[in-house]
VOPAGU-2260 file (C-alpha; in pm, 1 decimal, decimal comma):
REM VOPAGU-2260
SITE   aa  ch    i         X         Y         Z
SITE  MET   A    0   -3449,4   10125,5  -20217,2
SITE  GLU   A    1   -3793,9   10274,1  -20280,2
SITE  TYR   A    2   -3978,7   10505,5  -20040,6
SITE  LYS   A    3   -4340,2   10611,3  -19994,3
SITE  VAL   A    4   -4443,7   10906,2  -19775,8
SITE  VAL   A    5   -4809,9   10930,1  -19675,6
SITE  PRO   A    6   -4977,5   11211,6  -19478,2
SITE  PHE   A    7   -5127,3   11103,6  -19145,8
SITE  VAL   A    8   -5411,2   11302,2  -18991,1
SITE  ALA   A    9   -5592,2   11127,4  -18708,7
SITE  THR   A   10   -5953,1   11216,9  -18640,7
SITE  ILE   A   11   -6120,8   11166,5  -18304,9
SITE  ASP   A   12   -6438,6   11270,4  -18128,1
SITE  PRO   A   13   -6353,8   11578,0  -17915,8
SITE  ILE   A   14   -6542,0   11437,0  -17615,5
SITE  LYS   A   15   -6487,7   11059,8  -17634,5
SITE  GLY   A   16   -6162,5   11047,9  -17834,2
SITE  THR   A   17   -5844,8   10919,1  -17672,4
SITE  SER   A   18   -5481,1   10863,4  -17762,4
SITE  GLU   A   19   -5575,8   10498,4  -17807,9
SITE  HIS   A   20   -5804,4   10597,7  -18098,2
SITE  VAL   A   21   -5516,0   10784,2  -18262,8
SITE  ALA   A   22   -5286,7   10483,1  -18215,4
SITE  GLU   A   23   -5548,1   10253,4  -18372,6
SITE  GLN   A   24   -5566,6   10476,5  -18681,7
SITE  LEU   A   25   -5189,6   10480,0  -18721,4
SITE  GLU   A   26   -5173,0   10103,6  -18671,3
SITE  SER   A   27   -5444,3   10055,9  -18933,5
SITE  MET   A   28   -5247,5   10265,3  -19184,1
SITE  ILE   A   29   -4928,4   10071,5  -19113,9
SITE  LYS   A   30   -5107,0    9737,5  -19159,8
SITE  HIS   A   31   -5265,5    9859,4  -19485,1
SITE  PHE   A   32   -4930,6    9948,8  -19642,6
SITE  THR   A   33   -4753,3    9645,7  -19494,6
SITE  ASN   A   34   -5008,9    9426,4  -19676,2
SITE  GLN   A   35   -4902,2    9602,8  -19999,2
SITE  GLY   A   36   -4537,1    9510,6  -19942,3
SITE  TRP   A   37   -4420,8    9832,1  -19772,8
SITE  GLU   A   38   -4220,3    9834,7  -19449,5
SITE  TYR   A   39   -4289,9   10103,7  -19187,7
SITE  VAL   A   40   -3986,3   10327,0  -19120,5
SITE  ARG   A   41   -4104,2   10616,6  -18900,4
SITE  LEU   A   42   -4347,3   10901,1  -18836,9
SITE  GLU   A   43   -4202,8   11241,5  -18932,6
SITE  GLY   A   44   -4321,4   11590,6  -18849,4
SITE  VAL   A   45   -4274,5   11829,6  -19142,3
SITE  SER   A   46   -4296,3   12205,5  -19078,0
SITE  THR   A   47   -4463,9   12398,9  -19357,4
SITE  PHE   A   48   -4516,7   12771,8  -19412,4
SITE  VAL   A   49   -4861,3   12860,4  -19548,5
SITE  HIS   A   50   -4842,6   13182,4  -19749,6
SITE  PRO   A   51   -5067,4   13472,9  -19653,5
SITE  GLU   A   52   -5383,0   13546,5  -19847,9
SITE  THR   A   53   -5422,2   13905,8  -19963,0
SITE  GLY   A   54   -5797,7   13895,9  -20013,0
SITE  CYS   A   55   -5978,6   14122,8  -20255,4
SITE  PHE   A   56   -5866,9   14483,3  -20197,4
SITE  GLY   A   57   -5733,8   14368,4  -19859,1
SITE  LEU   A   58   -6074,7   14242,5  -19740,7
SITE  GLY   A   59   -6061,3   13892,4  -19596,4
SITE  ALA   A   60   -5681,5   13897,1  -19584,7
SITE  LYS   A   61   -5521,8   13623,5  -19374,5
SITE  PRO   A   62   -5166,1   13625,2  -19241,1
SITE  GLY   A   63   -4919,8   13348,9  -19323,1
SITE  TYR   A   64   -4839,6   13088,7  -19059,9
SITE  THR   A   65   -4627,7   12783,2  -18991,6
SITE  THR   A   66   -4790,9   12446,1  -18936,7
SITE  THR   A   67   -4666,2   12092,1  -18883,0
SITE  ARG   A   68   -4791,6   11793,5  -19080,7
SITE  GLN   A   69   -4733,3   11432,9  -18980,7
SITE  MET   A   70   -4599,0   11202,1  -19251,9
SITE  VAL   A   71   -4561,8   10823,4  -19234,1
SITE  VAL   A   72   -4252,8   10691,7  -19412,2
SITE  PHE   A   73   -4248,0   10342,5  -19568,0
SITE  GLN   A   74   -3981,3   10163,6  -19769,2
SITE  LYS   A   75   -3939,6    9867,1  -20004,8
SITE  ARG   A   76   -3604,6    9695,8  -20041,0
């Protein structure tokens, strides 16, 4: 079995955007890959640690943090 994992980041207008707009974007991605022969499996959240930035001589330093990225998993049999 073959797998494909694709990042999913929905974008919406902060004033007019709704959950429906997010769903439409995910549906569009699923249709796109389905047309290429891939079968949708699931949406996964992947936690990632972003390393801190030290800056130049400590100026502009940024602490590390944990973030979650959404990944869409597809498969081919």
